[in-house]
N, CA, C, O and CB atoms as a CASP TS submission, in Angstrom:
PFRMAT TS
TARGET T0000
AUTHOR 0000-0000-0000
METHOD Language model
MODEL 1
PARENT N/A
ATOM      1  N   MET     1      79.061  76.032  66.973  1.00  0.00           N
ATOM      2  CA  MET     1      79.816  75.200  67.566  1.00  0.00           C
ATOM      3  C   MET     1      80.776  74.529  66.736  1.00  0.00           C
ATOM      4  O   MET     1      80.554  74.099  65.605  1.00  0.00           O
ATOM      5  CB  MET     1      79.091  74.393  68.181  1.00  0.00           C
ATOM      6  N   ASN     2      82.357  74.437  67.661  1.00  0.00           N
ATOM      7  CA  ASN     2      82.892  72.929  67.380  1.00  0.00           C
ATOM      8  C   ASN     2      83.514  72.588  67.668  1.00  0.00           C
ATOM      9  O   ASN     2      84.519  72.970  68.268  1.00  0.00           O
ATOM     10  CB  ASN     2      83.170  72.449  66.624  1.00  0.00           C
ATOM     11  N   LEU     3      82.780  70.821  67.017  1.00  0.00           N
ATOM     12  CA  LEU     3      82.822  70.055  67.613  1.00  0.00           C
ATOM     13  C   LEU     3      83.832  69.020  68.134  1.00  0.00           C
ATOM     14  O   LEU     3      83.455  68.069  67.448  1.00  0.00           O
ATOM     15  CB  LEU     3      82.174  69.842  67.245  1.00  0.00           C
ATOM     16  N   PRO     4      85.034  68.447  68.997  1.00  0.00           N
ATOM     17  CA  PRO     4      86.333  67.717  68.570  1.00  0.00           C
ATOM     18  C   PRO     4      86.015  66.753  67.216  1.00  0.00           C
ATOM     19  O   PRO     4      85.331  66.979  66.218  1.00  0.00           O
ATOM     20  CB  PRO     4      86.907  66.719  69.925  1.00  0.00           C
ATOM     21  N   LEU     5      86.677  65.779  67.553  1.00  0.00           N
ATOM     22  CA  LEU     5      87.458  65.544  66.018  1.00  0.00           C
ATOM     23  C   LEU     5      86.661  64.078  66.507  1.00  0.00           C
ATOM     24  O   LEU     5      85.441  64.217  66.423  1.00  0.00           O
ATOM     25  CB  LEU     5      89.711  65.712  65.658  1.00  0.00           C
ATOM     26  N   LYS     6      86.860  63.426  66.740  1.00  0.00           N
ATOM     27  CA  LYS     6      86.781  62.467  67.656  1.00  0.00           C
ATOM     28  C   LYS     6      84.877  62.116  67.663  1.00  0.00           C
ATOM     29  O   LYS     6      84.522  60.979  67.353  1.00  0.00           O
ATOM     30  CB  LYS     6      87.583  63.127  69.220  1.00  0.00           C
ATOM     31  N   ASP     7      83.746  63.237  68.054  1.00  0.00           N
ATOM     32  CA  ASP     7      82.741  63.551  67.790  1.00  0.00           C
ATOM     33  C   ASP     7      82.049  63.827  67.088  1.00  0.00           C
ATOM     34  O   ASP     7      80.819  63.833  67.138  1.00  0.00           O
ATOM     35  CB  ASP     7      82.631  63.885  68.055  1.00  0.00           C
ATOM     36  N   ARG     8      83.119  64.252  65.890  1.00  0.00           N
ATOM     37  CA  ARG     8      82.922  64.705  64.438  1.00  0.00           C
ATOM     38  C   ARG     8      82.780  63.335  63.271  1.00  0.00           C
ATOM     39  O   ARG     8      82.082  63.106  62.283  1.00  0.00           O
ATOM     40  CB  ARG     8      84.354  65.717  64.049  1.00  0.00           C
ATOM     41  N   LEU     9      84.199  62.392  64.253  1.00  0.00           N
ATOM     42  CA  LEU     9      83.159  61.648  63.063  1.00  0.00           C
ATOM     43  C   LEU     9      83.055  60.681  63.485  1.00  0.00           C
ATOM     44  O   LEU     9      83.581  59.761  62.858  1.00  0.00           O
ATOM     45  CB  LEU     9      83.478  61.421  61.618  1.00  0.00           C
ATOM     46  N   ALA    10      82.280  60.341  64.850  1.00  0.00           N
ATOM     47  CA  ALA    10      80.886  59.366  65.344  1.00  0.00           C
ATOM     48  C   ALA    10      80.491  59.829  64.549  1.00  0.00           C
ATOM     49  O   ALA    10      80.502  59.064  63.584  1.00  0.00           O
ATOM     50  CB  ALA    10      79.989  59.323  66.656  1.00  0.00           C
ATOM     51  N   LEU    11      79.856  61.282  64.203  1.00  0.00           N
ATOM     52  CA  LEU    11      78.216  61.897  63.390  1.00  0.00           C
ATOM     53  C   LEU    11      78.678  61.250  62.140  1.00  0.00           C
ATOM     54  O   LEU    11      78.069  60.234  61.806  1.00  0.00           O
ATOM     55  CB  LEU    11      77.788  64.010  63.153  1.00  0.00           C
ATOM     56  N   ALA    12      79.133  61.443  61.790  1.00  0.00           N
ATOM     57  CA  ALA    12      79.004  61.459  60.037  1.00  0.00           C
ATOM     58  C   ALA    12      79.667  59.486  60.719  1.00  0.00           C
ATOM     59  O   ALA    12      78.782  58.633  60.640  1.00  0.00           O
ATOM     60  CB  ALA    12      80.582  63.160  58.531  1.00  0.00           C
ATOM     61  N   SER    13      80.238  59.281  60.950  1.00  0.00           N
ATOM     62  CA  SER    13      79.926  57.773  60.963  1.00  0.00           C
ATOM     63  C   SER    13      78.702  57.515  60.483  1.00  0.00           C
ATOM     64  O   SER    13      78.412  57.292  59.308  1.00  0.00           O
ATOM     65  CB  SER    13      79.986  57.152  62.260  1.00  0.00           C
ATOM     66  N   VAL    14      77.531  57.573  62.008  1.00  0.00           N
ATOM     67  CA  VAL    14      76.709  57.447  61.371  1.00  0.00           C
ATOM     68  C   VAL    14      75.294  57.529  60.885  1.00  0.00           C
ATOM     69  O   VAL    14      74.213  56.963  60.726  1.00  0.00           O
ATOM     70  CB  VAL    14      76.940  57.038  61.416  1.00  0.00           C
ATOM     71  N   THR    15      76.224  58.917  60.719  1.00  0.00           N
ATOM     72  CA  THR    15      75.673  59.251  59.257  1.00  0.00           C
ATOM     73  C   THR    15      75.152  58.514  57.669  1.00  0.00           C
ATOM     74  O   THR    15      74.103  58.237  57.087  1.00  0.00           O
ATOM     75  CB  THR    15      76.579  59.906  58.947  1.00  0.00           C
ATOM     76  N   LEU    16      76.765  58.417  57.433  1.00  0.00           N
ATOM     77  CA  LEU    16      76.950  57.945  56.507  1.00  0.00           C
ATOM     78  C   LEU    16      76.593  56.213  56.392  1.00  0.00           C
ATOM     79  O   LEU    16      76.776  55.433  55.458  1.00  0.00           O
ATOM     80  CB  LEU    16      78.152  58.408  56.328  1.00  0.00           C
ATOM     81  N   ASP    17      76.228  56.083  57.250  1.00  0.00           N
ATOM     82  CA  ASP    17      75.485  54.095  57.594  1.00  0.00           C
ATOM     83  C   ASP    17      74.179  54.034  57.176  1.00  0.00           C
ATOM     84  O   ASP    17      73.618  53.286  56.375  1.00  0.00           O
ATOM     85  CB  ASP    17      75.273  53.442  59.502  1.00  0.00           C
ATOM     86  N   PHE    18      73.631  55.312  58.122  1.00  0.00           N
ATOM     87  CA  PHE    18      72.435  55.275  57.654  1.00  0.00           C
ATOM     88  C   PHE    18      71.761  55.996  56.182  1.00  0.00           C
ATOM     89  O   PHE    18      70.616  55.913  55.737  1.00  0.00           O
ATOM     90  CB  PHE    18      71.892  55.707  58.700  1.00  0.00           C
ATOM     91  N   LEU    19      73.088  56.794  55.599  1.00  0.00           N
ATOM     92  CA  LEU    19      72.327  57.399  54.369  1.00  0.00           C
ATOM     93  C   LEU    19      72.346  55.644  53.737  1.00  0.00           C
ATOM     94  O   LEU    19      71.285  55.044  53.564  1.00  0.00           O
ATOM     95  CB  LEU    19      73.365  58.985  53.239  1.00  0.00           C
ATOM     96  N   ALA    20      73.688  55.007  53.456  1.00  0.00           N
ATOM     97  CA  ALA    20      74.142  53.551  52.781  1.00  0.00           C
ATOM     98  C   ALA    20      72.999  52.762  52.945  1.00  0.00           C
ATOM     99  O   ALA    20      72.838  51.875  52.106  1.00  0.00           O
ATOM    100  CB  ALA    20      75.468  52.743  53.487  1.00  0.00           C
ATOM    101  N   LYS    21      72.027  52.904  53.986  1.00  0.00           N
ATOM    102  CA  LYS    21      71.186  51.509  54.284  1.00  0.00           C
ATOM    103  C   LYS    21      70.068  52.489  53.432  1.00  0.00           C
ATOM    104  O   LYS    21      69.198  51.713  53.037  1.00  0.00           O
ATOM    105  CB  LYS    21      70.791  50.798  56.303  1.00  0.00           C
ATOM    106  N   ILE    22      69.798  53.638  53.066  1.00  0.00           N
ATOM    107  CA  ILE    22      68.709  54.094  52.317  1.00  0.00           C
ATOM    108  C   ILE    22      68.701  53.884  50.816  1.00  0.00           C
ATOM    109  O   ILE    22      67.808  53.597  50.019  1.00  0.00           O
ATOM    110  CB  ILE    22      68.585  55.414  52.568  1.00  0.00           C
ATOM    111  N   MET    23      70.057  54.137  50.696  1.00  0.00           N
ATOM    112  CA  MET    23      70.364  54.461  49.214  1.00  0.00           C
ATOM    113  C   MET    23      70.015  52.413  48.694  1.00  0.00           C
ATOM    114  O   MET    23      69.794  51.808  47.645  1.00  0.00           O
ATOM    115  CB  MET    23      72.594  55.357  48.955  1.00  0.00           C
ATOM    116  N   ARG    24      70.132  52.114  49.906  1.00  0.00           N
ATOM    117  CA  ARG    24      70.067  50.350  49.377  1.00  0.00           C
ATOM    118  C   ARG    24      68.475  50.250  49.597  1.00  0.00           C
ATOM    119  O   ARG    24      67.971  49.385  48.882  1.00  0.00           O
ATOM    120  CB  ARG    24      71.146  48.904  50.589  1.00  0.00           C
ATOM    121  N   GLY    25      67.945  50.655  50.082  1.00  0.00           N
ATOM    122  CA  GLY    25      66.344  50.211  50.148  1.00  0.00           C
ATOM    123  C   GLY    25      66.164  49.876  51.579  1.00  0.00           C
ATOM    124  O   GLY    25      64.993  49.548  51.770  1.00  0.00           O
ATOM    125  N   GLU    26      66.962  49.829  52.784  1.00  0.00           N
ATOM    126  CA  GLU    26      66.886  49.198  53.772  1.00  0.00           C
ATOM    127  C   GLU    26      66.062  50.088  54.975  1.00  0.00           C
ATOM    128  O   GLU    26      66.107  49.722  56.149  1.00  0.00           O
ATOM    129  CB  GLU    26      68.243  48.780  54.025  1.00  0.00           C
ATOM    130  N   ASP    27      65.367  51.199  54.581  1.00  0.00           N
ATOM    131  CA  ASP    27      65.663  52.626  55.728  1.00  0.00           C
ATOM    132  C   ASP    27      64.325  52.120  56.048  1.00  0.00           C
ATOM    133  O   ASP    27      63.474  51.694  55.268  1.00  0.00           O
ATOM    134  CB  ASP    27      65.951  54.659  55.180  1.00  0.00           C
ATOM    135  N   ASP    28      64.257  52.288  57.904  1.00  0.00           N
ATOM    136  CA  ASP    28      62.902  51.166  57.955  1.00  0.00           C
ATOM    137  C   ASP    28      63.006  52.855  59.378  1.00  0.00           C
ATOM    138  O   ASP    28      63.798  53.789  59.501  1.00  0.00           O
ATOM    139  CB  ASP    28      63.055  48.489  58.480  1.00  0.00           C
ATOM    140  N   ASP    29      61.586  52.371  60.224  1.00  0.00           N
ATOM    141  CA  ASP    29      61.621  53.404  61.480  1.00  0.00           C
ATOM    142  C   ASP    29      62.203  52.757  62.453  1.00  0.00           C
ATOM    143  O   ASP    29      61.991  53.193  63.585  1.00  0.00           O
ATOM    144  CB  ASP    29      60.267  53.934  62.031  1.00  0.00           C
ATOM    145  N   VAL    30      63.044  51.615  62.310  1.00  0.00           N
ATOM    146  CA  VAL    30      63.550  51.356  63.644  1.00  0.00           C
ATOM    147  C   VAL    30      65.312  51.727  63.410  1.00  0.00           C
ATOM    148  O   VAL    30      66.224  51.468  64.195  1.00  0.00           O
ATOM    149  CB  VAL    30      63.138  49.570  64.152  1.00  0.00           C
ATOM    150  N   LEU    31      65.441  52.737  61.417  1.00  0.00           N
ATOM    151  CA  LEU    31      66.968  53.080  61.903  1.00  0.00           C
ATOM    152  C   LEU    31      66.800  54.235  62.118  1.00  0.00           C
ATOM    153  O   LEU    31      67.528  54.971  62.785  1.00  0.00           O
ATOM    154  CB  LEU    31      68.212  52.889  61.002  1.00  0.00           C
ATOM    155  N   VAL    32      65.839  54.496  61.583  1.00  0.00           N
ATOM    156  CA  VAL    32      65.841  56.220  61.930  1.00  0.00           C
ATOM    157  C   VAL    32      65.559  56.068  64.014  1.00  0.00           C
ATOM    158  O   VAL    32      65.774  57.174  64.510  1.00  0.00           O
ATOM    159  CB  VAL    32      63.870  57.342  60.717  1.00  0.00           C
ATOM    160  N   ARG    33      65.397  55.629  64.461  1.00  0.00           N
ATOM    161  CA  ARG    33      65.226  55.459  65.512  1.00  0.00           C
ATOM    162  C   ARG    33      66.586  55.190  66.093  1.00  0.00           C
ATOM    163  O   ARG    33      66.694  55.685  67.215  1.00  0.00           O
ATOM    164  CB  ARG    33      64.286  54.616  65.632  1.00  0.00           C
ATOM    165  N   SER    34      67.649  54.560  65.674  1.00  0.00           N
ATOM    166  CA  SER    34      68.744  54.446  66.326  1.00  0.00           C
ATOM    167  C   SER    34      69.795  55.932  66.042  1.00  0.00           C
ATOM    168  O   SER    34      70.640  56.370  66.822  1.00  0.00           O
ATOM    169  CB  SER    34      69.344  52.997  65.832  1.00  0.00           C
ATOM    170  N   LEU    35      69.333  56.610  64.389  1.00  0.00           N
ATOM    171  CA  LEU    35      69.752  57.268  63.731  1.00  0.00           C
ATOM    172  C   LEU    35      69.552  58.548  65.339  1.00  0.00           C
ATOM    173  O   LEU    35      70.268  59.135  66.150  1.00  0.00           O
ATOM    174  CB  LEU    35      68.991  57.266  62.098  1.00  0.00           C
ATOM    175  N   VAL    36      68.827  58.465  65.167  1.00  0.00           N
ATOM    176  CA  VAL    36      68.475  59.719  66.140  1.00  0.00           C
ATOM    177  C   VAL    36      68.437  59.176  67.702  1.00  0.00           C
ATOM    178  O   VAL    36      68.002  60.006  68.500  1.00  0.00           O
ATOM    179  CB  VAL    36      66.846  60.427  65.709  1.00  0.00           C
ATOM    180  N   HIS    37      68.749  58.166  68.133  1.00  0.00           N
ATOM    181  CA  HIS    37      69.465  57.894  69.814  1.00  0.00           C
ATOM    182  C   HIS    37      70.541  58.520  69.520  1.00  0.00           C
ATOM    183  O   HIS    37      70.874  59.606  69.994  1.00  0.00           O
ATOM    184  CB  HIS    37      69.857  56.225  70.496  1.00  0.00           C
ATOM    185  N   ASP    38      71.335  57.670  68.473  1.00  0.00           N
ATOM    186  CA  ASP    38      72.950  57.368  68.184  1.00  0.00           C
ATOM    187  C   ASP    38      73.042  59.363  68.048  1.00  0.00           C
ATOM    188  O   ASP    38      74.131  59.772  68.450  1.00  0.00           O
ATOM    189  CB  ASP    38      73.458  56.005  66.201  1.00  0.00           C
ATOM    190  N   VAL    39      72.185  60.369  67.616  1.00  0.00           N
ATOM    191  CA  VAL    39      72.712  61.854  67.607  1.00  0.00           C
ATOM    192  C   VAL    39      72.370  62.406  68.986  1.00  0.00           C
ATOM    193  O   VAL    39      73.285  63.068  69.476  1.00  0.00           O
ATOM    194  CB  VAL    39      72.001  62.821  66.390  1.00  0.00           C
ATOM    195  N   GLU    40      71.565  62.322  69.529  1.00  0.00           N
ATOM    196  CA  GLU    40      71.424  62.750  70.991  1.00  0.00           C
ATOM    197  C   GLU    40      72.512  61.964  72.252  1.00  0.00           C
ATOM    198  O   GLU    40      72.935  62.376  73.332  1.00  0.00           O
ATOM    199  CB  GLU    40      69.771  62.386  71.348  1.00  0.00           C
ATOM    200  N   TRP    41      72.667  60.870  71.620  1.00  0.00           N
ATOM    201  CA  TRP    41      73.871  60.723  72.496  1.00  0.00           C
ATOM    202  C   TRP    41      74.778  61.363  72.543  1.00  0.00           C
ATOM    203  O   TRP    41      75.301  61.769  73.581  1.00  0.00           O
ATOM    204  CB  TRP    41      74.394  59.863  72.441  1.00  0.00           C
ATOM    205  N   ILE    42      75.221  61.623  71.178  1.00  0.00           N
ATOM    206  CA  ILE    42      76.383  62.254  70.719  1.00  0.00           C
ATOM    207  C   ILE    42      76.489  63.805  71.549  1.00  0.00           C
ATOM    208  O   ILE    42      77.376  64.328  72.223  1.00  0.00           O
ATOM    209  CB  ILE    42      76.264  62.364  68.998  1.00  0.00           C
ATOM    210  N   GLY    43      75.117  64.230  71.125  1.00  0.00           N
ATOM    211  CA  GLY    43      74.758  65.747  70.648  1.00  0.00           C
ATOM    212  C   GLY    43      74.223  66.014  73.089  1.00  0.00           C
ATOM    213  O   GLY    43      73.452  66.886  73.490  1.00  0.00           O
ATOM    214  N   ASN    44      74.915  65.033  73.985  1.00  0.00           N
ATOM    215  CA  ASN    44      74.224  64.939  75.373  1.00  0.00           C
ATOM    216  C   ASN    44      75.651  65.102  75.472  1.00  0.00           C
ATOM    217  O   ASN    44      75.889  66.131  76.104  1.00  0.00           O
ATOM    218  CB  ASN    44      73.197  63.604  76.095  1.00  0.00           C
ATOM    219  N   ARG    45      77.233  64.203  74.918  1.00  0.00           N
ATOM    220  CA  ARG    45      78.092  64.470  75.504  1.00  0.00           C
ATOM    221  C   ARG    45      78.892  65.931  74.970  1.00  0.00           C
ATOM    222  O   ARG    45      79.708  66.506  75.690  1.00  0.00           O
ATOM    223  CB  ARG    45      78.729  63.292  75.519  1.00  0.00           C
ATOM    224  N   VAL    46      78.532  66.393  73.664  1.00  0.00           N
ATOM    225  CA  VAL    46      78.883  67.937  73.434  1.00  0.00           C
ATOM    226  C   VAL    46      78.034  68.739  74.719  1.00  0.00           C
ATOM    227  O   VAL    46      78.767  69.625  75.159  1.00  0.00           O
ATOM    228  CB  VAL    46      78.278  68.530  71.679  1.00  0.00           C
ATOM    229  N   ARG    47      77.278  68.712  75.137  1.00  0.00           N
ATOM    230  CA  ARG    47      76.943  69.645  76.183  1.00  0.00           C
ATOM    231  C   ARG    47      77.157  69.182  76.895  1.00  0.00           C
ATOM    232  O   ARG    47      76.484  69.876  77.657  1.00  0.00           O
ATOM    233  CB  ARG    47      75.969  70.156  76.419  1.00  0.00           C
ATOM    234  N   ASP    48      77.853  67.999  77.937  1.00  0.00           N
ATOM    235  CA  ASP    48      78.737  67.805  78.877  1.00  0.00           C
ATOM    236  C   ASP    48      79.532  68.592  79.183  1.00  0.00           C
ATOM    237  O   ASP    48      79.549  69.434  80.080  1.00  0.00           O
ATOM    238  CB  ASP    48      79.274  66.991  78.750  1.00  0.00           C
ATOM    239  N   ARG    49      80.599  68.178  78.009  1.00  0.00           N
ATOM    240  CA  ARG    49      81.668  68.291  77.571  1.00  0.00           C
ATOM    241  C   ARG    49      81.699  70.245  77.766  1.00  0.00           C
ATOM    242  O   ARG    49      82.338  70.774  78.675  1.00  0.00           O
ATOM    243  CB  ARG    49      81.747  67.426  76.002  1.00  0.00           C
ATOM    244  N   LEU    50      81.088  70.856  76.983  1.00  0.00           N
ATOM    245  CA  LEU    50      80.556  72.411  77.247  1.00  0.00           C
ATOM    246  C   LEU    50      80.524  72.847  78.114  1.00  0.00           C
ATOM    247  O   LEU    50      81.069  73.930  78.326  1.00  0.00           O
ATOM    248  CB  LEU    50      79.552  72.795  77.034  1.00  0.00           C
ATOM    249  N   LYS    51      79.506  71.820  79.470  1.00  0.00           N
ATOM    250  CA  LYS    51      79.080  72.291  80.415  1.00  0.00           C
ATOM    251  C   LYS    51      80.529  72.237  81.365  1.00  0.00           C
ATOM    252  O   LYS    51      80.791  72.903  82.367  1.00  0.00           O
ATOM    253  CB  LYS    51      77.763  71.554  80.822  1.00  0.00           C
ATOM    254  N   ALA    52      81.315  71.253  80.712  1.00  0.00           N
ATOM    255  CA  ALA    52      82.418  71.068  81.982  1.00  0.00           C
ATOM    256  C   ALA    52      83.469  72.067  81.760  1.00  0.00           C
ATOM    257  O   ALA    52      83.898  72.453  82.848  1.00  0.00           O
ATOM    258  CB  ALA    52      83.191  69.504  82.068  1.00  0.00           C
ATOM    259  N   GLU    53      84.028  72.614  80.795  1.00  0.00           N
ATOM    260  CA  GLU    53      84.291  73.912  79.817  1.00  0.00           C
ATOM    261  C   GLU    53      84.619  74.881  80.245  1.00  0.00           C
ATOM    262  O   GLU    53      85.722  75.419  80.336  1.00  0.00           O
ATOM    263  CB  GLU    53      83.388  74.377  79.129  1.00  0.00           C
ATOM    264  N   GLU    54      82.916  75.362  80.752  1.00  0.00           N
ATOM    265  CA  GLU    54      82.472  76.618  81.335  1.00  0.00           C
ATOM    266  C   GLU    54      82.957  76.385  82.772  1.00  0.00           C
ATOM    267  O   GLU    54      84.053  76.903  82.983  1.00  0.00           O
ATOM    268  CB  GLU    54      80.827  76.922  81.183  1.00  0.00           C
ATOM    269  N   ILE    55      82.449  75.777  83.748  1.00  0.00           N
ATOM    270  CA  ILE    55      82.553  76.189  84.727  1.00  0.00           C
ATOM    271  C   ILE    55      83.830  75.960  85.517  1.00  0.00           C
ATOM    272  O   ILE    55      83.742  75.726  86.722  1.00  0.00           O
ATOM    273  CB  ILE    55      81.600  75.866  85.176  1.00  0.00           C
ATOM    274  N   PRO    56      85.022  76.014  84.907  1.00  0.00           N
ATOM    275  CA  PRO    56      86.460  76.877  85.036  1.00  0.00           C
ATOM    276  C   PRO    56      86.250  77.423  85.591  1.00  0.00           C
ATOM    277  O   PRO    56      86.164  77.571  86.810  1.00  0.00           O
ATOM    278  CB  PRO    56      87.152  77.553  84.247  1.00  0.00           C
ATOM    279  N   SER    57      85.977  78.313  83.955  1.00  0.00           N
ATOM    280  CA  SER    57      86.229  79.429  83.639  1.00  0.00           C
ATOM    281  C   SER    57      85.087  80.693  84.527  1.00  0.00           C
ATOM    282  O   SER    57      85.163  81.915  84.647  1.00  0.00           O
ATOM    283  CB  SER    57      86.181  79.300  82.052  1.00  0.00           C
ATOM    284  N   ILE    58      84.050  79.630  85.030  1.00  0.00           N
ATOM    285  CA  ILE    58      82.888  80.750  85.914  1.00  0.00           C
ATOM    286  C   ILE    58      84.044  80.838  87.630  1.00  0.00           C
ATOM    287  O   ILE    58      84.416  81.766  88.349  1.00  0.00           O
ATOM    288  CB  ILE    58      80.529  79.580  86.303  1.00  0.00           C
ATOM    289  N   LEU    59      84.185  79.775  87.637  1.00  0.00           N
ATOM    290  CA  LEU    59      85.348  79.214  89.314  1.00  0.00           C
ATOM    291  C   LEU    59      86.210  80.534  88.943  1.00  0.00           C
ATOM    292  O   LEU    59      86.513  81.355  89.809  1.00  0.00           O
ATOM    293  CB  LEU    59      86.712  77.089  89.290  1.00  0.00           C
ATOM    294  N   LYS    60      86.439  80.619  88.102  1.00  0.00           N
ATOM    295  CA  LYS    60      88.671  81.518  87.731  1.00  0.00           C
ATOM    296  C   LYS    60      87.611  83.201  88.172  1.00  0.00           C
ATOM    297  O   LYS    60      88.323  84.124  88.567  1.00  0.00           O
ATOM    298  CB  LYS    60      89.918  81.463  84.538  1.00  0.00           C
ATOM    299  N   GLY    61      86.285  83.459  88.102  1.00  0.00           N
ATOM    300  CA  GLY    61      85.718  85.372  88.191  1.00  0.00           C
ATOM    301  C   GLY    61      86.745  85.234  87.342  1.00  0.00           C
ATOM    302  O   GLY    61      87.550  84.509  86.758  1.00  0.00           O
ATOM    303  N   PRO    62      86.043  86.950  87.707  1.00  0.00           N
ATOM    304  CA  PRO    62      86.912  88.295  86.566  1.00  0.00           C
ATOM    305  C   PRO    62      87.927  88.561  86.615  1.00  0.00           C
ATOM    306  O   PRO    62      88.718  88.709  85.684  1.00  0.00           O
ATOM    307  CB  PRO    62      86.641  89.616  86.553  1.00  0.00           C
ATOM    308  N   ARG    63      88.163  88.721  88.215  1.00  0.00           N
ATOM    309  CA  ARG    63      89.594  89.002  88.755  1.00  0.00           C
ATOM    310  C   ARG    63      91.056  88.309  88.417  1.00  0.00           C
ATOM    311  O   ARG    63      92.158  88.851  88.511  1.00  0.00           O
ATOM    312  CB  ARG    63      89.452  88.793  90.063  1.00  0.00           C
ATOM    313  N   ASP    64      90.789  87.096  88.040  1.00  0.00           N
ATOM    314  CA  ASP    64      91.393  86.561  87.697  1.00  0.00           C
ATOM    315  C   ASP    64      91.938  86.288  85.820  1.00  0.00           C
ATOM    316  O   ASP    64      92.952  86.052  85.163  1.00  0.00           O
ATOM    317  CB  ASP    64      90.909  85.853  88.444  1.00  0.00           C
ATOM    318  N   GLU    65      90.655  86.491  85.665  1.00  0.00           N
ATOM    319  CA  GLU    65      91.120  86.965  84.296  1.00  0.00           C
ATOM    320  C   GLU    65      91.691  87.925  83.588  1.00  0.00           C
ATOM    321  O   GLU    65      92.054  87.824  82.417  1.00  0.00           O
ATOM    322  CB  GLU    65      90.506  86.978  83.799  1.00  0.00           C
ATOM    323  N   GLN    66      91.869  89.813  84.971  1.00  0.00           N
ATOM    324  CA  GLN    66      92.817  90.418  84.322  1.00  0.00           C
ATOM    325  C   GLN    66      94.526  89.967  84.912  1.00  0.00           C
ATOM    326  O   GLN    66      95.418  90.406  84.185  1.00  0.00           O
ATOM    327  CB  GLN    66      92.394  91.976  84.487  1.00  0.00           C
ATOM    328  N   ALA    67      95.021  89.091  86.228  1.00  0.00           N
ATOM    329  CA  ALA    67      95.857  88.981  85.592  1.00  0.00           C
ATOM    330  C   ALA    67      96.750  88.867  84.189  1.00  0.00           C
ATOM    331  O   ALA    67      97.969  88.703  84.245  1.00  0.00           O
ATOM    332  CB  ALA    67      95.802  88.628  85.988  1.00  0.00           C
TER
END
């Protein structure tokens, strides 16, 4: 799946923040839950965007594609 640049940057930012905290020894369960929440949120945004892109192509139909 090819994510939009904004989503890739958001995911990279969250991941790098989390890794920096681990390296400083600041990791705990709260940080893990926070990272999971952020990644799920980004995943849901991407899924919603993909669904929105599929609907117009479904409505278009096969006859419209031949034109």
